[in-house]
DRENDO-1510 file (C-alpha; in Angstrom, 1 decimal, always signed):
<recs>
REC; n; res; u; v; w
REC; 1; MET; +71.0; +191.8; +142.5 .
REC; 2; LYS; +73.4; +194.4; +140.7 .
REC; 3; LYS; +71.7; +196.8; +138.3 .
REC; 4; THR; +73.2; +198.2; +135.1 .
REC; 5; GLN; +71.8; +200.2; +132.2 .
REC; 6; THR; +73.3; +197.8; +129.8 .
REC; 7; LEU; +75.1; +194.5; +130.3 .
REC; 8; ILE; +77.5; +193.3; +127.5 .
REC; 9; VAL; +78.3; +189.6; +127.5 .
REC; 10; GLY; +81.8; +188.9; +126.2 .
REC; 11; ALA; +85.1; +191.0; +126.2 .
REC; 12; SER; +86.8; +190.0; +122.9 .
REC; 13; ILE; +86.6; +192.2; +119.8 .
REC; 14; SER; +82.6; +192.5; +119.7 .
REC; 15; GLY; +82.5; +193.2; +123.4 .
REC; 16; LEU; +85.2; +195.8; +123.3 .
REC; 17; ALA; +83.7; +197.5; +120.3 .
REC; 18; CYS; +80.4; +197.8; +122.0 .
REC; 19; ALA; +81.9; +199.2; +125.1 .
REC; 20; GLY; +83.9; +201.8; +123.2 .
REC; 21; ALA; +80.8; +202.9; +121.5 .
REC; 22; LEU; +78.7; +203.1; +124.6 .
REC; 23; THR; +81.6; +205.0; +126.3 .
REC; 24; LYS; +81.8; +207.5; +123.5 .
REC; 25; ALA; +78.1; +207.9; +123.8 .
REC; 26; GLY; +78.2; +208.5; +127.6 .
REC; 27; LEU; +76.2; +205.5; +128.3 .
REC; 28; GLU; +76.6; +203.6; +131.6 .
REC; 29; HIS; +77.3; +199.8; +131.1 .
REC; 30; THR; +78.8; +196.6; +132.6 .
REC; 31; ILE; +80.9; +194.1; +130.6 .
REC; 32; ILE; +81.4; +190.5; +131.8 .
REC; 33; GLU; +83.8; +188.0; +130.6 .
REC; 34; ARG; +84.1; +184.3; +131.3 .
REC; 35; ALA; +87.8; +184.2; +130.9 .
REC; 36; GLU; +90.5; +186.1; +133.0 .
REC; 37; ARG; +91.4; +188.8; +130.4 .
REC; 38; ILE; +90.1; +190.4; +127.3 .
REC; 39; ALA; +90.5; +189.1; +123.7 .
REC; 40; THR; +91.3; +185.5; +124.9 .
REC; 41; PRO; +90.6; +183.8; +121.6 .
REC; 42; TRP; +93.4; +186.0; +120.2 .
REC; 43; ARG; +95.8; +185.2; +122.8 .
REC; 44; ASN; +95.2; +181.4; +122.3 .
REC; 45; HIS; +95.3; +181.4; +118.5 .
REC; 46; TYR; +98.4; +179.9; +116.7 .
REC; 47; ASP; +101.5; +182.1; +116.6 .
REC; 48; ARG; +101.6; +182.6; +112.8 .
REC; 49; LEU; +98.2; +184.0; +112.6 .
REC; 50; HIS; +97.5; +187.3; +110.7 .
REC; 51; LEU; +94.5; +189.3; +110.1 .
REC; 52; HIS; +93.2; +188.4; +106.5 .
REC; 53; THR; +91.4; +191.6; +106.3 .
REC; 54; SER; +93.5; +194.9; +106.0 .
REC; 55; LYS; +94.0; +197.0; +109.1 .
REC; 56; HIS; +91.8; +199.8; +107.6 .
REC; 57; LEU; +88.8; +197.3; +107.5 .
REC; 58; SER; +89.7; +196.0; +110.9 .
REC; 59; GLU; +89.6; +198.9; +113.3 .
REC; 60; LEU; +87.2; +199.2; +116.4 .
REC; 61; PRO; +85.1; +202.3; +116.7 .
REC; 62; TYR; +87.1; +205.6; +117.1 .
REC; 63; LYS; +90.4; +204.1; +117.0 .
REC; 64; LYS; +93.0; +203.4; +114.3 .
REC; 65; TYR; +95.9; +201.0; +114.3 .
REC; 66; ALA; +99.2; +202.8; +115.3 .
REC; 67; ALA; +101.3; +204.3; +112.5 .
REC; 68; GLY; +103.8; +201.7; +111.0 .
REC; 69; THR; +101.4; +198.7; +111.6 .
REC; 70; PRO; +101.5; +196.3; +108.4 .
REC; 71; ARG; +98.5; +196.1; +106.1 .
REC; 72; TYR; +97.7; +192.7; +107.7 .
REC; 73; PRO; +98.6; +193.0; +111.4 .
REC; 74; ALA; +100.0; +189.7; +113.0 .
REC; 75; ARG; +98.4; +188.2; +116.2 .
REC; 76; LEU; +100.5; +190.0; +118.7 .
REC; 77; GLN; +99.8; +193.3; +116.8 .
REC; 78; VAL; +96.2; +192.8; +117.2 .
REC; 79; ILE; +96.5; +191.9; +120.7 .
REC; 80; GLU; +98.5; +195.1; +121.4 .
REC; 81; TYR; +95.8; +197.2; +119.6 .
REC; 82; LEU; +93.0; +195.6; +121.6 .
REC; 83; ASP; +95.0; +196.1; +124.9 .
REC; 84; ASN; +95.4; +199.9; +123.9 .
REC; 85; TYR; +91.8; +199.9; +122.9 .
REC; 86; GLN; +90.8; +198.8; +126.4 .
REC; 87; LYS; +93.1; +201.3; +128.2 .
REC; 88; GLN; +91.9; +204.2; +125.9 .
REC; 89; PHE; +88.3; +203.6; +126.8 .
REC; 90; LYS; +88.9; +202.6; +130.2 .
REC; 91; ILE; +87.0; +199.2; +129.7 .
REC; 92; ASP; +87.1; +197.4; +133.0 .
REC; 93; PRO; +85.3; +194.0; +132.6 .
REC; 94; LEU; +84.2; +191.6; +135.3 .
REC; 95; PHE; +86.5; +188.7; +134.6 .
REC; 96; ASN; +86.0; +185.0; +135.3 .
REC; 97; THR; +82.2; +185.9; +135.3 .
REC; 98; GLU; +80.2; +183.5; +132.9 .
REC; 99; ALA; +76.7; +184.2; +131.9 .
REC; 100; THR; +74.5; +181.0; +132.7 .
REC; 101; SER; +71.0; +182.3; +132.2 .
REC; 102; ILE; +69.5; +185.4; +130.6 .
REC; 103; ARG; +65.8; +185.9; +130.7 .
REC; 104; ARG; +63.2; +188.8; +130.3 .
REC; 105; GLU; +61.3; +189.6; +133.6 .
REC; 106; ALA; +59.0; +192.4; +134.6 .
REC; 107; GLY; +60.4; +194.8; +131.9 .
REC; 108; PHE; +64.1; +194.0; +132.6 .
REC; 109; TRP; +66.8; +191.4; +131.7 .
REC; 110; ILE; +67.8; +189.1; +134.5 .
REC; 111; VAL; +71.3; +187.8; +134.0 .
REC; 112; GLU; +72.5; +185.0; +136.1 .
REC; 113; THR; +76.3; +184.6; +136.1 .
REC; 114; SER; +78.8; +182.5; +137.9 .
REC; 115; LYS; +79.5; +185.5; +140.2 .
REC; 116; ALA; +76.3; +187.5; +140.6 .
REC; 117; VAL; +72.8; +188.2; +139.2 .
REC; 118; PHE; +72.4; +191.4; +137.2 .
REC; 119; GLN; +69.3; +193.4; +136.2 .
REC; 120; ALA; +69.7; +195.2; +133.0 .
REC; 121; GLU; +67.7; +197.5; +130.8 .
REC; 122; ASN; +69.6; +196.4; +127.8 .
REC; 123; VAL; +71.7; +193.2; +127.0 .
REC; 124; ILE; +74.3; +192.9; +124.3 .
REC; 125; MET; +75.3; +189.5; +123.3 .
REC; 126; ALA; +79.0; +189.9; +122.1 .
REC; 127; THR; +80.1; +186.2; +122.4 .
REC; 128; GLY; +79.9; +185.5; +118.6 .
REC; 129; PRO; +78.0; +182.7; +117.1 .
REC; 130; TYR; +80.4; +180.0; +117.9 .
REC; 131; GLY; +81.3; +178.3; +121.3 .
REC; 132; LYS; +83.5; +175.3; +122.1 .
REC; 133; PRO; +85.8; +173.5; +119.4 .
REC; 134; ARG; +83.9; +170.8; +117.4 .
REC; 135; ALA; +84.6; +167.3; +118.7 .
REC; 136; ILE; +87.2; +165.4; +116.7 .
REC; 137; ASP; +85.5; +162.1; +115.7 .
REC; 138; PHE; +87.3; +160.0; +112.9 .
REC; 139; ARG; +86.7; +156.4; +112.8 .
REC; 140; GLY; +89.4; +154.3; +114.2 .
REC; 141; MET; +91.1; +157.5; +115.5 .
REC; 142; GLU; +91.8; +155.6; +118.8 .
REC; 143; THR; +94.3; +153.4; +117.0 .
REC; 144; PHE; +96.4; +156.3; +115.8 .
REC; 145; PRO; +99.7; +156.5; +117.6 .
REC; 146; GLY; +100.5; +160.1; +117.0 .
REC; 147; ASN; +99.0; +163.2; +118.2 .
REC; 148; ILE; +95.5; +164.4; +117.0 .
REC; 149; THR; +95.0; +168.0; +117.8 .
REC; 150; HIS; +92.2; +170.5; +117.3 .
REC; 151; SER; +93.3; +173.5; +115.5 .
REC; 152; SER; +92.3; +175.7; +118.6 .
REC; 153; ARG; +95.2; +173.9; +120.5 .
REC; 154; TYR; +97.9; +174.3; +117.7 .
REC; 155; LYS; +100.4; +177.0; +118.4 .
REC; 156; LYS; +103.5; +176.6; +116.2 .
REC; 157; GLY; +104.8; +173.9; +113.7 .
REC; 158; ASP; +108.3; +173.7; +115.1 .
REC; 159; VAL; +107.2; +170.8; +117.3 .
REC; 160; PHE; +106.3; +168.7; +114.1 .
REC; 161; LYS; +109.7; +169.4; +112.4 .
REC; 162; GLY; +110.5; +166.4; +110.1 .
REC; 163; GLN; +107.1; +164.8; +110.5 .
REC; 164; LYS; +104.2; +164.2; +108.0 .
REC; 165; ILE; +101.2; +166.0; +109.3 .
REC; 166; LEU; +97.7; +165.9; +107.9 .
REC; 167; VAL; +95.7; +169.1; +108.3 .
REC; 168; VAL; +91.9; +168.3; +108.0 .
REC; 169; GLY; +90.0; +171.3; +106.5 .
REC; 170; PHE; +90.4; +174.0; +104.1 .
REC; 171; GLY; +89.4; +177.3; +105.8 .
REC; 172; ASN; +91.7; +180.0; +106.5 .
REC; 173; SER; +93.1; +178.6; +109.8 .
REC; 174; ALA; +93.6; +175.3; +108.0 .
REC; 175; CYS; +95.6; +176.8; +105.2 .
REC; 176; GLU; +97.7; +179.1; +107.3 .
REC; 177; ILE; +98.5; +176.1; +109.5 .
REC; 178; ALA; +99.7; +174.2; +106.5 .
REC; 179; LEU; +101.9; +177.1; +105.4 .
REC; 180; ASP; +103.2; +177.2; +109.1 .
REC; 181; LEU; +104.1; +173.5; +109.2 .
REC; 182; HIS; +106.0; +173.7; +105.8 .
REC; 183; GLU; +107.9; +176.8; +107.0 .
REC; 184; GLN; +108.8; +175.1; +110.3 .
REC; 185; GLY; +110.3; +172.0; +108.5 .
REC; 186; ALA; +107.2; +169.7; +108.7 .
REC; 187; TYR; +105.6; +167.9; +105.6 .
REC; 188; PRO; +101.9; +168.9; +105.5 .
REC; 189; SER; +99.1; +167.4; +103.5 .
REC; 190; MET; +95.4; +168.3; +103.6 .
REC; 191; SER; +92.1; +166.4; +103.8 .
REC; 192; VAL; +89.5; +168.3; +102.1 .
REC; 193; ARG; +86.1; +166.8; +102.2 .
REC; 194; SER; +83.9; +169.6; +100.9 .
REC; 195; ALA; +83.9; +171.7; +97.8 .
REC; 196; VAL; +85.4; +175.1; +98.3 .
REC; 197; ASN; +85.7; +178.6; +96.9 .
REC; 198; VAL; +89.2; +180.4; +96.9 .
REC; 199; LEU; +90.1; +184.2; +96.6 .
REC; 200; PRO; +93.3; +185.7; +96.4 .
REC; 201; ARG; +93.7; +188.0; +99.4 .
REC; 202; ASP; +95.0; +190.9; +97.2 .
REC; 203; ILE; +94.2; +191.8; +93.4 .
REC; 204; PHE; +97.0; +194.0; +92.1 .
REC; 205; GLY; +98.0; +195.0; +95.4 .
REC; 206; ILE; +94.6; +195.9; +96.5 .
REC; 207; PRO; +92.9; +194.0; +99.4 .
REC; 208; ILE; +90.0; +191.8; +97.9 .
REC; 209; LEU; +87.6; +192.9; +100.6 .
REC; 210; GLN; +88.1; +196.5; +99.7 .
REC; 211; LEU; +87.1; +195.7; +96.0 .
REC; 212; SER; +84.1; +193.6; +97.5 .
REC; 213; LEU; +82.6; +196.7; +99.0 .
REC; 214; LEU; +82.2; +198.0; +95.5 .
REC; 215; PHE; +79.9; +195.0; +94.7 .
REC; 216; SER; +78.0; +194.9; +98.1 .
REC; 217; VAL; +74.9; +196.6; +96.5 .
REC; 218; LEU; +74.6; +193.9; +93.9 .
REC; 219; PRO; +72.9; +190.4; +94.4 .
REC; 220; PRO; +75.7; +188.1; +95.5 .
REC; 221; ALA; +75.1; +185.6; +92.7 .
REC; 222; PHE; +75.3; +188.5; +90.1 .
REC; 223; ALA; +78.3; +189.9; +91.7 .
REC; 224; ASP; +80.0; +186.5; +91.7 .
REC; 225; LYS; +79.3; +186.2; +87.9 .
REC; 226; LEU; +81.1; +189.5; +87.2 .
REC; 227; ASN; +84.1; +188.8; +89.4 .
REC; 228; ALA; +84.4; +185.2; +88.2 .
REC; 229; PRO; +86.8; +185.7; +85.1 .
REC; 230; LEU; +89.3; +187.7; +87.0 .
REC; 231; ILE; +89.3; +185.4; +90.0 .
REC; 232; ASN; +89.5; +182.2; +87.9 .
REC; 233; ALA; +92.6; +183.9; +86.1 .
REC; 234; LEU; +94.2; +184.7; +89.3 .
REC; 235; THR; +93.7; +181.5; +91.2 .
REC; 236; GLY; +93.7; +179.0; +88.3 .
REC; 237; ASP; +91.6; +175.7; +88.2 .
REC; 238; ILE; +91.6; +174.5; +91.6 .
REC; 239; THR; +90.1; +171.1; +90.5 .
REC; 240; LYS; +93.7; +170.4; +89.0 .
REC; 241; LEU; +95.0; +170.5; +92.6 .
REC; 242; GLY; +92.7; +167.9; +93.9 .
REC; 243; LEU; +90.1; +170.3; +95.2 .
REC; 244; LYS; +86.4; +170.5; +94.4 .
REC; 245; LYS; +84.9; +173.8; +93.3 .
REC; 246; LEU; +81.6; +174.9; +94.9 .
REC; 247; PRO; +78.8; +175.3; +92.2 .
REC; 248; TYR; +78.3; +179.0; +93.4 .
REC; 249; GLY; +80.7; +181.9; +93.9 .
REC; 250; PRO; +82.1; +183.3; +97.3 .
REC; 251; LEU; +79.8; +186.1; +97.9 .
REC; 252; GLU; +76.8; +183.6; +97.5 .
REC; 253; GLN; +78.6; +181.1; +99.6 .
REC; 254; ILE; +78.4; +183.6; +102.5 .
REC; 255; HIS; +74.9; +184.5; +101.8 .
REC; 256; ARG; +73.7; +180.7; +101.7 .
REC; 257; THR; +75.7; +179.2; +104.2 .
REC; 258; GLN; +77.1; +182.0; +106.7 .
REC; 259; THR; +80.6; +180.6; +106.1 .
REC; 260; VAL; +83.7; +182.3; +104.4 .
REC; 261; PRO; +85.7; +181.4; +101.4 .
REC; 262; LEU; +89.4; +180.8; +101.6 .
REC; 263; LEU; +91.5; +184.0; +101.3 .
REC; 264; ASP; +94.7; +182.5; +99.8 .
REC; 265; ILE; +98.0; +183.8; +101.3 .
REC; 266; GLY; +100.1; +181.0; +99.7 .
REC; 267; THR; +98.6; +177.8; +100.3 .
REC; 268; LEU; +97.7; +177.3; +96.5 .
REC; 269; LYS; +101.3; +177.9; +95.6 .
REC; 270; LEU; +102.4; +175.4; +98.4 .
REC; 271; ILE; +100.2; +172.7; +96.7 .
REC; 272; LYS; +101.2; +173.6; +93.1 .
REC; 273; ASP; +105.0; +173.3; +94.1 .
REC; 274; GLY; +104.5; +170.0; +95.5 .
REC; 275; ASN; +105.1; +170.9; +99.1 .
REC; 276; CYS; +101.5; +169.9; +100.2 .
REC; 277; LYS; +99.5; +167.0; +99.0 .
REC; 278; VAL; +95.6; +167.1; +98.9 .
REC; 279; PHE; +93.5; +164.2; +99.8 .
REC; 280; GLU; +89.8; +163.8; +100.1 .
REC; 281; GLY; +87.7; +163.2; +103.3 .
REC; 282; ILE; +88.9; +160.7; +105.8 .
REC; 283; GLU; +87.2; +157.4; +105.7 .
REC; 284; ASN; +88.9; +155.7; +108.6 .
REC; 285; ILE; +92.2; +155.4; +110.4 .
REC; 286; GLU; +94.2; +152.3; +111.2 .
REC; 287; GLY; +97.4; +152.9; +113.1 .
REC; 288; LYS; +99.4; +155.4; +111.3 .
REC; 289; THR; +97.5; +154.9; +108.1 .
REC; 290; VAL; +94.6; +157.1; +107.1 .
REC; 291; TYR; +92.2; +155.8; +104.5 .
REC; 292; PHE; +90.3; +158.4; +102.4 .
REC; 293; SER; +87.0; +158.4; +100.7 .
REC; 294; ASN; +88.3; +157.8; +97.2 .
REC; 295; GLY; +90.5; +154.8; +98.3 .
REC; 296; ALA; +93.7; +156.4; +98.6 .
REC; 297; LYS; +95.8; +155.9; +101.9 .
REC; 298; GLU; +98.8; +157.5; +103.5 .
REC; 299; GLU; +100.7; +157.1; +106.7 .
REC; 300; PHE; +101.1; +160.2; +108.9 .
REC; 301; ASP; +102.9; +161.1; +112.2 .
REC; 302; GLY; +100.1; +163.6; +113.3 .
REC; 303; ILE; +96.9; +165.1; +112.6 .
REC; 304; VAL; +95.7; +168.8; +113.1 .
REC; 305; ALA; +91.8; +169.0; +112.9 .
REC; 306; ALA; +90.8; +172.5; +111.6 .
REC; 307; ILE; +87.2; +171.5; +111.7 .
REC; 308; GLY; +85.7; +174.7; +113.4 .
REC; 309; TYR; +83.5; +175.4; +116.4 .
REC; 310; GLU; +80.1; +174.4; +117.5 .
REC; 311; LYS; +77.4; +177.1; +117.3 .
REC; 312; GLY; +75.1; +178.0; +120.0 .
REC; 313; PHE; +76.5; +179.5; +123.4 .
REC; 314; ALA; +74.0; +182.4; +123.0 .
REC; 315; SER; +71.1; +180.1; +122.4 .
REC; 316; HIS; +72.0; +178.0; +125.3 .
REC; 317; VAL; +71.9; +180.6; +127.8 .
REC; 318; LEU; +69.3; +183.2; +126.4 .
REC; 319; GLN; +65.8; +182.5; +126.9 .
REC; 320; VAL; +64.1; +184.0; +123.9 .
REC; 321; ASP; +62.1; +182.8; +121.0 .
REC; 322; LYS; +64.3; +181.0; +118.3 .
REC; 323; SER; +63.3; +183.7; +115.8 .
REC; 324; ARG; +65.7; +186.1; +117.6 .
REC; 325; PHE; +68.5; +183.8; +116.3 .
REC; 326; GLU; +67.1; +183.3; +112.9 .
REC; 327; ASP; +67.1; +186.9; +112.5 .
REC; 328; LEU; +71.0; +187.0; +112.7 .
REC; 329; ALA; +71.5; +185.6; +109.3 .
REC; 330; VAL; +71.0; +189.1; +107.7 .
REC; 331; PRO; +72.9; +192.4; +108.5 .
REC; 332; VAL; +71.6; +194.7; +111.4 .
REC; 333; ALA; +69.9; +197.0; +108.9 .
REC; 334; ARG; +67.6; +194.2; +107.8 .
REC; 335; GLN; +67.0; +192.5; +111.1 .
REC; 336; LYS; +63.3; +192.5; +112.0 .
REC; 337; TYR; +64.1; +192.3; +115.8 .
REC; 338; PHE; +67.1; +194.6; +116.2 .
REC; 339; GLY; +67.1; +196.0; +119.6 .
REC; 340; LYS; +63.5; +194.6; +120.4 .
REC; 341; ASP; +63.1; +194.6; +124.2 .
REC; 342; GLY; +66.6; +196.0; +124.6 .
REC; 343; LEU; +68.3; +192.9; +123.3 .
REC; 344; TYR; +71.1; +193.3; +120.8 .
REC; 345; PHE; +73.6; +190.9; +119.1 .
REC; 346; CYS; +77.1; +192.0; +118.0 .
REC; 347; GLY; +79.4; +189.9; +115.8 .
REC; 348; PHE; +76.9; +187.2; +114.8 .
REC; 349; PHE; +76.3; +188.1; +111.1 .
REC; 350; ILE; +79.0; +186.7; +108.9 .
REC; 351; SER; +79.9; +189.6; +106.5 .
REC; 352; PRO; +81.4; +189.5; +103.1 .
REC; 353; ASN; +82.9; +192.9; +103.6 .
REC; 354; GLY; +85.1; +192.0; +106.6 .
REC; 355; GLN; +83.9; +190.7; +110.0 .
REC; 356; ILE; +85.7; +193.2; +112.2 .
REC; 357; ARG; +84.4; +196.1; +110.0 .
REC; 358; GLU; +80.9; +194.8; +110.5 .
REC; 359; ILE; +81.3; +194.5; +114.2 .
REC; 360; ALA; +82.6; +198.1; +114.4 .
REC; 361; SER; +79.6; +199.3; +112.4 .
REC; 362; ASP; +77.1; +197.3; +114.6 .
REC; 363; ALA; +78.8; +198.5; +117.8 .
REC; 364; LYS; +77.9; +202.1; +116.7 .
REC; 365; LYS; +74.5; +201.2; +115.5 .
REC; 366; ILE; +73.7; +199.5; +118.9 .
REC; 367; ALA; +74.8; +202.6; +121.0 .
REC; 368; GLY; +72.7; +204.8; +118.6 .
REC; 369; SER; +69.7; +202.7; +119.2 .
REC; 370; ILE; +70.1; +202.8; +123.0 .
REC; 371; VAL; +70.6; +206.5; +122.9 .
REC; 372; LYS; +67.4; +206.9; +120.7 .
REC; 373; ASN; +65.4; +204.5; +122.9 .
REC; 374; GLY; +66.5; +206.5; +126.0 .
REC; 375; SER; +67.4; +203.5; +128.1 .
</recs>
């Protein structure tokens, strides 16, 4: 059995942030990663991906983006930043090492992995709330002659040039994929089952998440009410585009559902200009024809399912009371069990003020807590 003061599970953004903060505090730690390199999710994302939060709200502890980096870094620029972060803080994960069981025993955490068993005084779960891609399950999909792809496997739209492609979903990935398809010469449409909130990414040249920080002290519903006139003026009436509007605003959406609204970078214009059709949810598929819940139908050559990911990797391996996971619906400062028994979570709370900013802040608080507790 290998012993370590703190074991970090995961070596993507959350794990790197925690390792950097612990290193800065002079704390011994071990970081394990089930993949063969750091930041695997970012390496596997589609080519067009950019951060939807500005670089100033997307920095890990104690390191800024390089001079000249654009406000919204592209995927490869984020990867370069994370690689440099690893080098600067000399982060050396144990790769191809997956946690299979984590339990509390005799005052320590026993972490069983695919390579070894660890005994740790502290454990930091840095895997994030989501695990494997959600299964694609459309009635009649087995009859579809074209390709049905989960968005996690989508790379670039040039392979769909000249084809009619249906993107299922209306989150940030779905909408950027629709833009990419159009730019690469395909003909995108979108199937949107649920009501949505849409925000402009920038307001008068200022990133909207910077403005949201000003309202973070207010109750979400009240802040949404104050912001609604300006947001509506900038986005227009989305119901005229075939979309359904949520009965509550974007900040309350995050508070209620732990899901984020769309930060629009051009998809609404794509729809308004007639370059992307909007359909309701899929009812069933027969051959190339997709039937929608309102009776509409259309033929497509391919389908990209931007339907998200399953929750629960941490809860599958971590043997603790379920109240520890319920606690993650609020920020660290309000969590009842933060650091209890030396167990920490980083990157699980969905923040209205920028996810990476929240991760960086949490990583520092975790390191501070471990120093304070003297373990």
